Every structure is written in C-alpha cells, then in structure tokens.
N, C-alpha and C positions, 0 to 999 in steps of 0.2 A: 161160129161168126155170124151177127147177122149183117141183116141187109145195108146197112149204114157204112158197113167195115169193107163190101165187096165192091163199092163204088170206086168211080175213076175219078182222078181228082187232076186239077192242073190250076195254075196261078192266073188271076185276071187283073191285068194290074189299075184299070180305071175302077173296080169295083172298090178294091184295099185301097187305093187313094182315097177314094172320098168315105170310106168308113175312117180313116183316120184322121179325117178334118177336124172332126168333133172332140177328137181324144185326147188332147193337150196342146203346150204352149211349146214354143220356139227354144231351140238348144242350144248350149254354151260353144261359140266357136274362135277361134283363135289363129292366130298365123305360128308356125313352125317357129320362127324364130321366140316365141312365147314359149313354148317348150323345151328350149334346148335345156335347161337344167335340171335333172333328174330330181325328184319328189325323195323327200329327208325321211325315207325310213316307209313303211305303211302300215293302214290301221284298218283291222275289220269294222266294220257295221255291219250293226243291225237292217233286215230290209224294214221301211216304213209302206206296210202294204196298202194303207189309205192315201199317200202322197198319189197325187194330180203325177198324168204322164208327162215325160220329156222328149218330144219327140224331133228326130234330126234327120235330115234329109242330105244323103251323100250318095256322091257322083261316080261312078269307077267306069276309067276308060284306061287305054292305053298311055293317056297324059297323066295316072296317079290317079289320087282319088280326091274329091276336091268336097268338102276342104278336107287338108291333109291333117289337120290338128282338129281334135275336139276334146270339150271339157262337160266331164260327167259329173254330177252328183250321186255320191255314193250313200248306198241303203236305199236311190230313191227309182219310181216307177221309170223307165225307160223305153222309147222303140225308137230303133235305128231304122229307116228307111232308106237299103242300097238301091240304087237307078244305074243301068245301064246304060250309058253312053256309047259303045263301042260297039264291037261285032263278033269280040271274043267270050268267054268264057273269064269273069274275074270273081276271087275270093276277098273276104274281108273279113281277117280273124285278129282279134287282139290277144296277143301272146303274154300270160299270165294273169289274165284281170277272170276273176271268180264270179260266175254270176249263181243265181239262185232263180225260181221259177225262171226256168228258159223255155222261150216256143217262139216255133214258127207259124206263119200265117201260111192258112191251105185255105182257097177258094172251092164251093166243090162246082163239076159240072153236071146240070141235072137235066134233062131230059124232059118235056110233058109224060111218055111213058112212066119215067121214073118216078116223077110226081105222083103220078095215078096209084102207084105200086105202094110207095110208103105211108106207115103210119101216121096219127096225129101226131102226138110225142115226136116222130120223127124230123117233120115238116116245122116243130113249133120251136127244135132244136137248133134249124139252121134260120131263125124270124119271120117263117113264114106261117101265114095264117091255116089252122087247119079244116079250115073250108074253104076249099081252092073253086072260086068264080072264075076269073081270069088269069089264064095260064101265062100269056105272053107277062102281062104286068108284074106278077109273083115271080118269075124267073130273072125281074131284073130289082128284086127287093132280095134275095139271097145275103144273109149274114156272113162275114169271114169269118172263118175257123179259127183259133192258134190253138196248135197243138205240142207236145213235146219232144220231137224229134221233126229232124229232118232229112228226105230223101237221099242217096249217092247223087252226086252231080253228074251230070253228063262225060266228064274226067275219070271218075270214078273215087272222089273224094266226099268220103259223110263227113259233116260238120257233127259234133258231140254236143251232149245238154252241158257239159260240164268246162268249156270254153264257148265265147261269144266270138261266133262263126257263122258266115251265110258267105252264099253266091249268088249268082245273077249271070245270066245266059243273056244273049241276044235278044232285043224285046221285054225282058222281063223284069221284075222287080222282087225283092226279098225283105220281108218286116222282120227284125228282131228283137222280140219283148223279153225282158228281165229286168233286176235287179242287183246294180253290180256292188259286191261284197267288199270286197277291197281297195285301197285307197294308192295311188303312185303312179306313175308314170310307163306306160306300158307301148313298146310297140306294136304298130299295126302292118298286117303282112298279107301278100297277095303269095298263096304258096303254089301258084302256077304261075307268076310273075315276082321272081325275085327282087326283081330294080325295083318293085312298085313298093313302097312303105309310109308310114305315117305314124300319129303320135297319140294316143288318148291318155288326158291328165285327170288322174279321179280324186276328188276332191270330197275330203268331210265337209258336208253346209252345215254340220250341227258343232264342227271343231273340234269333238271328242269321238272316242271310240267305243266298240260295244264293251 
C-alpha cells in the first residue's frame, strides 16, 4: 500500500465549495406540485461524458430537503452538493435512480511533515507543485479528489456506488458526482428520517433513449 492510501482524510467544506464554483451551471428546480404526476415509463440513456456539469445545491435539515423536487437531465454530468442546515445526520438517497461513474468528494488533510515526505508525483496528483517553497501557501491550494466510494456514516450506513446516496453530519457537506442513466420520477428519502422525502424527475434532454 502506498503512502497516499495510508493518510487520514476529512471533508473541508470551504475548499470543496470553491473548487465547484467553476465546474458547472445552475440546476433544474421545481415545486412539489410540478412532480405530482409519475413519469410515463422509463428510458435508458447513454452518458454524455463530454457534457458540462450541472451543479445543484441541496439543503438538508429537520424541515426536509430544500428544494424538495429536483429535475435532472439523463445522461448528463451531475454534481449534487448536499449541505447540512441542522444538527443531525441526514441522508439523501434517490431510490431507483441508476447512476454511472458514481463518485464522492474527499479532501485530504495534510501537514507540512506529510508534504515533505511525499513524492513529486503524489504532490502533483493533489494539484500541488512538486517543488514546494511555501508550505502555508501550498496547503491552501489542495485540489479536492473524487473517489468511487463513500465511507460508512456515523450511524453505520454506507452508501453504495450502484445508487445516488450521500449524507451529511453537522457542519459538513457532501458532493455526489455522477451521470443518471434512467428517466422517470423517483422518491428521494432520508433513511434515518422516514418522514423526510422529496422527488427527482429525470428527463431525456434529447427526447430519445439509448
């Protein structure tokens, strides 16, 4: 196992949010009334790997999801940014939606000692210059990493890469990066709070399936 895999990791909301500002456009939102009618069947759509990212900010709290209904273009690159507005652990699981290239964000925590012990390749993989001159400066320019797994939550729930599922604890955010592949209307649930639900309407922007 290399040194990178042995290092501790934690989520840093400010770095992640700044890194996402330039990565996409606004998402598609709607009211709950607009999502009342279920989709007529479902269509499988091939992912468009060259599509720009659609970024949606979603707030989770005891009051529910805000917005409660989201609209996603099937086959397009999606980033869901989950933000905790409460004090508990909240989950965001889109039941039945099948993602491909599912990943979650991780931001490394590094000290000066860590950086001095890393190889040039390891530093460059984090977006850092291989020739470190100013440690304090470089520590503020670490690139967030997207990985195809999500660690188990404090409540013991582990999201799987076969579904769109993330969670946030107090003072944290989560970023879900994926391409939705099937159209339809899907229930969004909080597996820890059954009373909190929402809807995701996934549509085929091209009007035809794969």
